[in-house]
C-alpha positions as CSV (number, residue, x, y, z in Angstrom):
1,X,-181.0,202.5,199.1
2,X,-177.9,201.4,197.3
3,X,-176.5,202.4,194.0
4,X,-173.6,201.8,191.7
5,X,-171.5,204.8,191.3
6,X,-170.3,205.6,187.7
7,X,-166.9,204.8,187.1
8,X,-164.8,207.3,185.3
9,X,-163.8,211.2,185.6
10,X,-165.6,213.9,187.7
11,X,-164.9,217.5,187.1
12,X,-164.4,219.6,190.4
13,X,-167.2,222.4,190.5
14,X,-165.4,225.5,191.6
15,X,-168.5,227.1,192.7
16,X,-169.5,224.2,195.2
17,X,-166.1,223.4,196.1
18,X,-164.4,225.3,199.1
19,X,-160.7,225.9,200.2
20,X,-160.1,227.6,203.5
21,X,-156.6,228.6,205.0
22,X,-155.5,228.9,208.4
23,X,-152.2,230.6,209.3
24,X,-151.0,230.9,212.8
25,X,-148.7,233.1,214.7
26,X,-147.5,233.6,218.1
27,X,-150.1,236.4,218.8
28,X,-153.1,234.6,217.0
29,X,-154.1,233.4,213.5
30,X,-155.5,234.3,210.1
31,X,-157.9,232.6,208.0
32,X,-159.4,232.9,204.6
33,X,-160.4,231.4,201.3
34,X,-158.5,230.5,198.0
35,X,-160.7,229.5,194.9
36,X,-160.2,226.3,193.3
37,X,-159.6,227.2,189.5
38,X,-160.0,223.5,187.9
39,X,-159.7,219.8,188.6
40,X,-161.1,216.3,188.3
41,X,-161.7,213.3,190.6
42,X,-161.5,209.9,189.2
43,X,-163.6,206.9,190.5
44,X,-163.7,203.4,190.1
45,X,-166.2,200.6,191.6
46,X,-167.3,203.1,194.2
47,X,-163.7,204.2,195.1
48,X,-161.7,207.3,194.5
49,X,-158.7,206.3,192.3
50,X,-157.1,209.6,191.4
51,X,-157.4,213.2,190.5
52,X,-155.8,216.7,190.7
53,X,-156.8,220.1,191.3
54,X,-155.7,223.7,190.6
55,X,-155.7,226.5,193.3
56,X,-155.9,230.0,192.0
57,X,-153.4,231.8,194.3
58,X,-154.4,235.3,193.0
59,X,-157.8,234.7,194.5
60,X,-156.4,234.5,198.2
61,X,-158.5,236.4,200.6
62,X,-158.6,237.1,204.3
63,X,-161.7,236.5,206.3
64,X,-161.6,239.8,207.6
65,X,-161.1,241.3,204.3
66,X,-157.8,242.9,205.4
67,X,-156.4,244.4,202.0
68,X,-153.0,244.7,203.4
69,X,-152.8,241.1,204.5
70,X,-153.9,239.8,201.1
71,X,-151.5,241.9,199.2
72,X,-148.7,240.6,201.5
73,X,-149.9,236.9,201.1
74,X,-149.5,237.6,197.3
75,X,-146.1,239.3,197.6
76,X,-142.7,237.6,197.3
77,X,-142.7,237.0,201.0
78,X,-145.2,234.4,200.9
79,X,-146.9,233.0,197.6
80,X,-145.5,235.2,194.8
81,X,-148.9,235.3,193.0
82,X,-147.7,237.3,190.1
83,X,-144.8,235.0,189.3
84,X,-146.8,231.8,190.3
85,X,-150.6,232.5,189.9
86,X,-151.5,228.9,190.3
87,X,-150.6,226.0,192.8
88,X,-152.0,222.5,192.2
89,X,-152.1,219.1,193.8
90,X,-151.9,215.7,192.0
91,X,-152.9,212.4,193.5
92,X,-150.3,209.8,193.2
93,X,-151.6,207.1,195.5
94,X,-154.9,206.4,197.0
95,X,-155.2,203.9,200.0
96,X,-158.7,203.1,201.1
97,X,-159.1,202.6,204.8
98,X,-162.5,202.1,206.7
99,X,-165.9,203.1,205.2
100,X,-165.4,206.5,203.5
101,X,-162.0,207.1,204.8
102,X,-158.8,207.2,202.5
103,X,-155.2,208.1,202.8
104,X,-154.3,210.3,199.9
105,X,-150.7,210.7,198.9
106,X,-149.7,213.2,196.1
107,X,-147.5,216.1,194.8
108,X,-148.2,219.6,196.1
109,X,-146.6,222.4,193.8
110,X,-146.5,226.1,195.1
111,X,-144.1,228.7,193.9
112,X,-142.9,226.1,191.2
113,X,-141.7,223.9,193.9
114,X,-143.1,220.4,194.2
115,X,-143.3,218.3,197.3
116,X,-144.8,215.1,198.3
117,X,-147.6,215.1,201.0
118,X,-149.9,212.8,202.6
119,X,-153.1,213.2,204.5
120,X,-156.3,211.6,205.5
121,X,-159.7,212.5,203.5
122,X,-163.2,211.6,203.7
123,X,-164.8,210.8,200.2
124,X,-168.5,210.2,199.9
125,X,-170.3,209.1,196.9
126,X,-173.9,210.6,196.4
127,X,-176.1,209.8,193.4
128,X,-174.0,211.4,190.6
129,X,-171.6,213.5,192.8
130,X,-168.2,212.8,194.7
131,X,-167.4,214.9,197.6
132,X,-163.9,214.8,199.1
133,X,-162.8,216.5,202.5
134,X,-159.4,216.9,203.9
135,X,-157.4,218.9,206.5
136,X,-154.1,219.2,204.7
137,X,-151.1,220.4,207.0
138,X,-148.3,222.2,204.8
139,X,-144.9,223.2,205.8
140,X,-144.4,226.4,204.1
141,X,-140.8,226.5,204.5
142,X,-140.5,223.4,201.9
143,X,-142.1,225.8,199.3
144,X,-139.4,228.7,199.8
145,X,-142.0,230.6,202.2
146,X,-139.8,231.6,205.0
147,X,-141.1,235.1,206.1
148,X,-140.9,235.2,209.8
149,X,-140.2,231.6,210.2
150,X,-138.6,230.8,213.6
151,X,-136.8,228.0,211.8
152,X,-134.8,230.5,209.8
153,X,-134.7,233.7,211.7
154,X,-133.7,234.3,215.4
155,X,-135.3,236.7,217.9
156,X,-138.5,237.3,216.3
157,X,-140.4,237.4,219.3
158,X,-144.1,237.9,218.8
159,X,-143.6,238.5,215.1
160,X,-142.8,234.7,214.4
161,X,-145.2,232.9,212.1
162,X,-145.7,229.1,212.6
163,X,-144.2,227.1,209.5
164,X,-147.3,224.7,209.1
165,X,-150.3,226.2,207.7
166,X,-153.7,224.4,207.1
167,X,-155.6,223.8,204.1
168,X,-159.2,222.8,204.7
169,X,-160.4,221.4,201.3
170,X,-163.8,220.2,200.2
171,X,-163.9,219.2,196.6
172,X,-167.3,218.5,194.8
173,X,-167.0,216.6,191.5
174,X,-169.8,215.8,188.9
175,X,-169.6,213.7,185.8
176,X,-167.6,215.0,183.0
């Protein structure tokens, strides 16, 4: 069955959308979640054309409910959640490739610092809903998050934390 998708803006549903993070270090990794606070996706002619979303940094959680780690991630060593409670991403360019695959380029702002990033995404249109999924690799040092970075500090041994962290994003948008 085919259908024509409605053009326009779609509000990102924070309850249905998911954002998980993965940070790696020499001795293993940590994973957890962060809430999507707000956002929209724009569609035209059954293609995504733009959008943006806001991440609630104060909601960062560790999958193992490690309160000490959560507190450290919110501290100035990492995301400075008290000073910068929100991060955001705004699409600047969308390039469709095959089928439901796209290359997304945009501006990611963390701790008040904006950098352009690019990543592949899968976008599906189902009845009156858009679902966009992507694995985004972020170099934390470009956002002044240098704690235990081997790029900036020597002799960290097993205390070194990789500069690249992963954001696995699943956005669900419904008509505004």
